[in-house]
C-alpha positions in Angstrom: 31.2 23.4 31.8 31.2 19.6 31.2 31.0 17.4 28.3 27.3 16.2 27.5 26.3 13.2 25.5 25.1 15.6 22.8 28.6 16.9 22.3 29.9 13.4 22.6 28.0 12.2 19.8 28.4 15.2 17.5 32.3 14.8 18.1 31.8 11.2 17.2 30.0 12.1 13.9 32.6 15.0 13.3 35.5 12.3 13.8 33.9 9.8 11.1 33.4 12.6 8.7 37.2 14.0 8.9 39.0 11.2 10.4 39.7 12.8 13.6 38.1 14.6 16.6 39.1 18.4 16.5 40.5 19.9 19.5 38.2 23.0 18.9 34.7 23.2 17.5 31.9 25.3 17.3 28.4 23.8 17.9 25.2 25.6 16.9 22.0 23.9 18.2 19.0 25.1 16.6 16.4 23.7 19.1 17.7 26.0 22.1 19.4 28.7 19.9 22.8 28.6 21.4 26.6 28.1 19.9 29.1 26.5 22.1 32.4 26.8 21.9 34.0 23.0 22.8 37.7 22.6 23.5 39.2 19.1 24.0 35.5 18.0 24.4 34.5 20.6 26.9 32.1 23.5 26.8 34.1 26.4 27.5 31.8 29.3 26.2 28.1 29.4 25.4 26.5 32.0 23.7 22.7 32.6 22.6 22.1 32.9 18.9 19.3 33.4 16.6 18.9 31.1 13.3 16.5 31.4 10.4 13.1 32.3 11.0 12.0 29.9 8.3 13.9 27.0 10.1 16.2 24.6 9.0 17.0 23.6 5.2 19.8 23.7 2.7 18.2 24.8 -0.6 19.6 27.9 -2.2 16.8 30.7 -1.8 15.1 29.0 1.3 16.5 31.5 3.9 16.9 28.5 6.1 19.8 27.5 8.2 21.6 24.5 7.1 22.5 21.7 9.0 25.8 19.7 9.4 29.4 20.0 9.3 31.0 23.2 8.1 34.1 25.1 8.7 35.0 29.0 8.9 36.4 29.9 5.6 36.9 33.6 6.1 36.9 36.2 9.1 35.8 39.8 8.5 35.9 42.6 10.5 39.1 42.4 12.4 39.6 45.7 14.4 36.3 47.2 13.2 34.5 49.0 16.3 31.3 47.3 17.5 28.3 47.8 15.5 30.3 48.5 12.2 27.9 47.8 9.2 29.1 45.4 6.6 27.6 44.7 3.1 29.1 41.8 1.0 31.6 41.4 3.7 33.0 44.8 3.2 33.3 47.5 6.0 31.1 50.4 4.9 32.4 52.7 7.4 29.0 53.4 9.1 28.2 52.5 12.6 24.8 51.1 13.7 22.8 53.7 15.3 21.2 51.2 17.9 17.8 51.1 16.4 16.0 47.9 16.0 13.3 48.8 13.1 14.4 47.9 9.7 16.2 45.1 8.0 18.8 42.5 10.3 21.9 44.4 9.4 25.3 42.4 9.5 27.4 44.1 12.1 30.9 43.9 13.8 32.2 40.6 12.5 31.7 38.0 10.1 32.7 34.3 10.1 31.8 33.1 6.8 31.2 29.4 6.6 31.8 26.4 4.1 30.1 23.3 4.1 31.8 20.0 4.2 29.1 17.6 3.5 28.6 16.9 0.0 24.7 16.6 -0.8 24.0 18.1 2.6 25.4 21.5 2.7 27.9 21.3 -0.3 27.3 21.2 -3.9 24.9 22.7 -6.6 22.1 24.4 -5.2 22.7 23.6 -1.5 26.1 25.0 -1.1 26.5 27.2 2.4 29.4 28.9 1.1 27.5 30.0 -2.4 24.3 30.8 0.0 26.7 33.2 1.8 25.9 31.7 5.3 27.6 33.5 8.3 28.3 33.7 11.9 27.6 37.6 12.5 26.7 40.3 14.7 23.0 41.8 14.3 21.0 44.8 14.7 18.4 42.8 16.1 20.1 42.1 19.6 16.7 42.3 21.4 15.3 39.0 19.4 18.6 36.9 20.0 17.3 33.4 21.4 14.5 33.5 18.7 14.7 32.6 15.1 15.1 35.7 13.2 17.5 35.5 10.6 17.5 34.8 6.9 19.7 31.5 7.3 22.7 32.9 9.1 23.6 32.3 12.8 23.1 36.0 14.5 24.8 36.8 17.8 24.9 39.9 20.1 27.9 42.1 19.0 30.0 41.6 21.9 29.5 38.0 21.7 30.5 37.7 18.1 33.5 39.9 18.8 34.3 37.6 21.5 34.1 34.3 19.7 36.0 36.1 16.4 38.7 36.7 18.8 38.9 33.1 19.8 38.7 31.0 16.8 40.9 30.8 13.3 39.8 30.3 10.0 39.4 26.4 9.5 37.6 26.1 12.6 34.7 23.3 12.3 31.3 24.5 12.8 28.5 21.7 13.4 25.1 22.9 13.1 22.7 20.7 14.9 18.7 20.6 15.1 
């Protein structure tokens, strides 16, 4: 996949923020509900995602997806089977039964995000880390591609496992409108 002007502008903004262009980053685009893995300026993987059903925003309690530059601060679920249920980042030992009724469960893998922009997604009342913003698998796989979350970036379980295995803690994540 080729580099597009959007990715170039995002990389430029990230470079201004952190002083260099990282060789690998994740780009979440809310308008098309997609996550792209970008390596050396080229899109190497693209996945459908679901962001907040309440739109974008950074306020604690808003249930909205925060914009801006983040990094992966923690990875949870390595080695867990697909569909494993997590609560408070802990493996419950229970597996999802495949049903889509009920709440949006956190499944399979978790990438916990830390906001890097003071006043945007870092700081009192707007902190992505303190809001427990994740990239994670979901029990609502049939709704991926439409906004459904409470602020997180939800993925199909096989997709989040694939992504989890390709990224490290410290990988930059840019969430764009």
